[in-house]
C-alpha positions in Angstrom: -82.5 -40.1 -14.6 -81.0 -41.2 -11.3 -80.2 -39.1 -8.3 -76.7 -38.8 -7.0 -77.7 -41.0 -4.0 -79.0 -43.7 -6.2 -75.9 -43.7 -8.3 -73.8 -44.0 -5.1 -76.0 -46.9 -4.0 -75.2 -48.8 -7.2 -71.5 -47.9 -6.9 -71.5 -49.3 -3.3 -73.0 -52.6 -4.7 -70.2 -52.9 -7.3 -67.5 -52.1 -4.8 -68.9 -54.6 -2.3 -69.3 -57.3 -5.0 -65.7 -57.1 -6.2 -64.3 -59.3 -3.4 -67.3 -61.5 -3.1 -65.8 -64.5 -4.9 -62.9 -64.5 -2.5 -65.0 -64.1 0.6 -67.4 -66.8 -0.4 -64.8 -69.0 -2.2 -67.1 -69.0 -5.2 -67.3 -67.4 -8.6 -69.5 -64.9 -10.5 -70.6 -65.6 -14.1 -73.0 -64.8 -16.9 -76.6 -64.8 -15.7 -75.8 -64.9 -12.0 -78.2 -62.8 -9.8 -77.3 -61.0 -6.6 -79.8 -59.5 -4.1 -78.7 -56.1 -2.9 -80.0 -53.5 -0.5 -77.9 -51.0 -2.6 -80.1 -51.4 -5.6 -82.1 -48.2 -6.1 -85.8 -48.7 -5.6 -87.8 -50.3 -7.2 -85.0 -52.7 -8.0 -84.0 -55.4 -5.6 -80.8 -56.7 -7.0 -78.7 -57.2 -10.1 -78.1 -59.7 -12.9 -74.5 -60.1 -14.2 -73.9 -60.3 -17.9 -71.4 -59.8 -20.7 -74.1 -60.3 -23.3 -75.9 -57.0 -22.5 -72.8 -55.0 -23.5 -73.2 -53.6 -27.0 -70.8 -50.6 -26.8 -67.4 -50.1 -28.3 -65.1 -53.1 -28.5 -63.2 -53.8 -25.3 -60.0 -55.6 -25.9 -59.7 -59.1 -24.3 -58.5 -58.7 -20.8 -56.1 -61.1 -19.1 -54.0 -61.3 -16.0 -51.1 -63.8 -15.7 -52.4 -65.5 -18.9 -55.9 -66.0 -17.4 -58.8 -64.4 -19.3 -60.8 -61.9 -17.3 -64.6 -61.8 -17.9 -66.0 -58.3 -17.8 -69.5 -58.6 -16.4 -72.0 -55.7 -16.3 -74.4 -55.4 -13.4 -78.0 -54.7 -14.6 -80.6 -53.9 -11.9 -83.6 -56.2 -11.7 -87.1 -56.1 -10.2 -88.4 -58.6 -7.8 -90.5 -60.5 -10.4 -87.5 -60.7 -12.7 -85.3 -62.0 -9.9 -87.9 -64.6 -9.0 -88.2 -65.7 -12.6 -84.4 -66.1 -12.9 -84.2 -68.1 -9.7 -87.3 -70.3 -10.3 -85.8 -72.5 -13.0 -82.6 -74.0 -14.3 -80.7 -71.4 -16.5 -83.3 -68.8 -15.5 -80.7 -66.1 -15.5 -79.9 -66.8 -19.1 -83.6 -66.8 -20.0 -84.1 -63.5 -18.3 -81.1 -62.0 -20.1 -82.5 -63.2 -23.4 -85.7 -61.3 -22.7 -83.9 -58.3 -21.5 -81.8 -58.1 -24.6 -84.9 -58.5 -26.8 -86.3 -55.5 -25.0 -83.1 -53.5 -25.5 -82.2 -53.5 -21.9 -78.4 -53.2 -21.9 -75.4 -52.2 -19.9 -76.5 -48.6 -19.6 -78.7 -48.4 -16.5 -82.0 -46.5 -17.1 -85.2 -46.3 -15.3 -87.6 -48.9 -16.9 -90.6 -51.1 -16.3 -90.4 -54.7 -15.3 -90.4 -57.2 -18.2 -91.9 -60.1 -16.2 
């Protein structure tokens, strides 16, 4: 469904996001949205979520007795991003709608839901 260039764009986003919390002295969590020039058109960014994962069980991950949250990056359209940013807990509300529409951790071409 995606070209090799589009797949590489998404991989560049993930690689660039990995050290973001340390660069910005912040954290990434469920429902957070991130703008990205590496999102394949027509997407403009990503929403992060553990809830969209419905695949085989992944054992709990930890490092030095701290739990590691495995978040999946799901591409979002401009209207979806605006919806998520326009209200408190908008990322959670968007994820609820995405899950209802069977949008999950497997990135597929799709239409906007908002």
